[in-house]
Structure formats: C-alpha cells, structure tokens
Phi, psi and omega in degrees: 000131184303150192276346187264019179295145168297168193305318188298339180252008177286168183293156174296318186299309186292326176294318180294325179295325173296314179298316180292325181291338192085006180287338183221134176277134173302320181297312183296327180293314187304311185298316180297322177296317183286331176292321180299311179306314179296326182286324195257336185300327182303327182259347185255328180059039179293321198254144170279323185194153171220153171235091184300314180309312179294313177303312172303315181295320178297317177297320180291328174294322183290325172303318182288327181295318182295308182306327183268005168083015179287160174301149178241141184283169179297342180241018191315118169072010182266127178292116180243147175246152184234140175303142187268047156235003171272120187306138168225132185301122179059022172235142176310136175229087194269352175050037174071013182251165171266332180294333184251013186307324185247022173287120174232103186300154172265011169205163177275148168306153181296316178301322179292319175298316175295323176292318183301308179299337177270003179086011176288152178255110178276109189282340184171175177242126189276155184285147175215160177298154178318106182068011182070026178254221200265347184217149170286152177299137189299348178261004182249122176286116182289153174301161181247141173299124187286341178281333170191116188297350183276351184254160189285137177268010190079158173217163000271343186274043184292323176297324184292319180294316177296322178297317185291311178303322181279351182077034173262354179200156182273349187180147179222167171252136171239176167229156190221110180246332171218014183140008199278352160266322179291321176302301184291328174295324181286323184290323184261355171082050187236161166274128179234127180249114167258097179299172168301144179305130186088343179288335175238126181305142171255005182298124189086014180240125183291126183282139159272308173211103195302328177282347185243347184290140169225145177252135177206177176270152177234114192218178180260347172224164178293317175307312186296318173305315183298318186291312180298319182292321179297333183280314193263358182276167177121157187300146168224119184295345183279345184236117185292332177279358183298130173281132175262090181223148181297146179260111175284164171284104190288345177275353190289328194245017185296337187257012183285352178082176178237011188303334183267005186258156176241119184252117183265149175226129168268103188291319177301324180292324190268354190244333192288108179071025182252140177309141175296332178289323172294320180289328168305308180305325180286324177291322180297319180294319180300316179300317172301316173300319175299316182290343182269352176107004178281157173256123179255126186224171177275146170215175179230117184291138185297130191300346182290343182302328181299307183292337174290321181288311179300326182240026171306317187294336180288307174303310176299325178286327175295317182281336176288315179301327183290318188294333185257012182297337175287344184247322192241132009266009184301320177249036186303329180297340178271358179265144166291163188289327175301298180299318177303322179294317181299317181300306176302329176291310183305319183286346187260351183275133182289154179299331181294317182292321174303313178290331169297324176287333167295326172291318180295322180300315181297311179302318179290317185289326177295315176296318180290329176296328179291329178292317180293354174283340181247345178223153186276320183223163169242152172244130179202158171305167163271324183219148186280349182235159178270127168047058185295154181271172177292325174296322177301310193280336178296324183284320187289325186289325183281353179244118182307308187305307180299319177298319174298315176301323190295334187262011179315320184266352180244312180298331180299326185277347167279326175298317185275336174084010180283146182282153172223159180228118168274121185232135178291140186255301186192185173260139178273188182300335178272358180079029176237158183301144174235138194217161177228169180232132163262143179238130183248164178290169174310125178067023180260039180297321179300318178299309181303313187287326176295317174302315182304318189291321180295311176310306174308316181296318177295321186273337178096347187077176182255152168282181180231156185307139174283081178257000000 
C-alpha cells in the first residue's frame, strides 16, 4: 500500500501501532471515522446502522486504558465494521431483511466478543443482501462500489467491502457461503480471507446455509487480515462445527517468502468460459509467483466441482428454509422475490437429493485433499467475468444458469471448507480492481497469508478511490 495514503486509508496494523504508542488517540480516530461515514454514507450506503455515541465512548475508555498502562489488545482502538447478520447484544441485527428489522439478540456473536476483547471499536454494522443471498431487499438501497457506482460491489458482504475500500473502517468481517467475502473483495480491491470451515466460530451469526457459511476478515492489506484472523479464530464450545486446533500468530511468518512453495493451476478450469481479461490476470499472477521463487505446476481440479456449482442452490435452499422457519411462510409478504424463491426451492428438495449432494461434497473434498498432498496452494480467479456492472448482475441473479456459472471459482471451496485468500492484482483498463484467489489446504491459512504477503509486496498494492 502506498505510504502517502491519507489516514483513513492507512493499514489497520500501522494504525494500531500508532494507537498503542500514543501517537494517535482512539477517540480522535473514532470521531474522524464517524465524520467520514457521515460525509460519504449518503452516496455509498455501506452501513445498515451505526452507533456513534457508543463507538466514541468505547474509544475514550481505550485511551484511558492506554494512559493507565493497562495491557492493550491486538486491535486496540481500531474502528472495525461488522456485517449485520452478526449478533450484537440489545442492538438490531436485521440480516438484510425486513422481517428481522427489530430483532435484538440477547448476546454478542462469538466473533464480536473476540473483537471487543481485542480492543476493537465497532464503528457500525454493514448492509448486506437479504438473508445474505444474492440480492438486496427491494426496499433497501444497496451499497455502491466506491470505484464506480455503476459497477457491482459484490454480494452478500457488499457493505463490508464498500466500507473498507472507501476508508470508512480499517477492516470488516464478512461471511461467505458461495463467494460473499471473495466477490466484494475482488470488486472493491481488497484482501479477503475465507478461513477453513470451523476455524472461526459461527455462533451468533444468522445463517444462510449453516454447512457452507464461513466468517472471515476483509481488509486493505494481508497483514491486516492476518491480525484480524488471529483475533477471531479458535475453538468455541457454543459452535458444534468449531475446530479445536491451536491458533498461531498469523502475522509471525509473513516475511518468510514463498521460495519453498508449490502452486498448482488447472488451466482448463481457469480458462473454460472465462473472460480473457480474467485469464490474463491469472497468467500474470502465476508469473509473479514464479518470480518470487514458487514452483508453479499443472493440476486437475476434481470434476465433481461442476455438480456442486450447478446445484449449490439446492443445498443452500434447504438450509436457508430451515434458518427462516420462524418467519417463512408466515411473513412471506415481507420477503423480496429472490430470497423467497430460494426458500421455496429449498422446501421442494427431497432428502435423497440433499444427501446426494452431501456425498458429492465429500468426494470433492477428499479428492482436493489428495491434490494438496502434492502442492501447497492452488491459484484461480475469483469471478469468471471482469468488472460486471450492477445491471449485469441484476440479470445474472435472476437466472439460475448464469448464477451457477458465476460461482464456479467460489462455491466448490465453500462445500469443501478449504481456506481461500483473495488478493488485488492491479487496475484494469476501466480503472477497476482486478483480483485473483489462492486456495489452501485444511487449516492452511498461514501458508495463504505468507504467499499473499509476498504477492502483495511484488504488486505494490493498490491505491484507493479518491473520495
């Protein structure tokens, strides 16, 4: 990231170091961030809600703790945004819906508790698509891409991506069920980490599809993603799918380079039906990795990915229908057509078909694990087309075949639970971000982040929108 960025575009890690040293006041930073939100939110629509008074009060308490010599957390005083499907005690958590607009949980999501425990200042809750699926509720004005409002900001963690890219937060949490961390990060030029399934607790997150949902960081740098992941990762007794595995300091090995790593690419997978501009980006990324000392080799992605992509809506629909059973069909009239259509689809899927997809999931996961016995990481695009417009994506969301094609490089790894890292590559001819994706082995976040740090250093990082 360029060193001459204004303060609102500085990295989370550098900002935290300033806050801890006393060179910067947490209260001052919180007020500045809230002023920027007030100025830009009318046109960006990134936030579902913010509580400026609570943020300023928390920041002042953190300044007092620093002045008193108390131990300071890994996110001390840093303004962080969270997706508005993460429970916040006694505060509305609407999940992008109208039916939950007044829902106030009686506890914080585990990841929210961990952010607070690490000294983060929760600056607001970001807008998302209805129920974290493919479209915003018709009565909600969707977030706008800060690079160009005519272009897609990604879904479903669109508000989180816009907030971080526009300098309205120093990092954010998103969720990913079929690409919802990766799409906003690719569209807005951010680093996005979808962790291994179970690496980060989902307790207190309203589900889209519980067996596919992942929670992860969305940031401006790889170091920032590493710092956030170190805070939110770890076992949670309240989440039955949570992995009981030690959490390393993910920032500790970022400078080790990648000369010892082997990166696989399935060129048929990444070129078949893919925009030439996207393919060119993958080729450039492969050249950069080779130049950094990694060995790039050919692999074959297991063919089961195609059924998972084509029928992702069936698994998602079944699990979404369960998640909304308290509201749908009783309050069907309050739902938008896209989410209602998914729930209706899920309600029509038989148990045998759902079980079939679970078997395909297991075959794909096992075959992918076998590939990772021979390579350290995989390289792929995030999206099959370059810089889609809002109009393009409104059409794609309404078409099952187009939607399936769009999740070719994302949904398979939600099914398998393997971690992925989205990395900005450059700006295309239209001045919009171009990104690639690394996929890692089970609990391979450290490898991903190490490779991401080397890649980021080689590209020099992106500038940010002039807002």
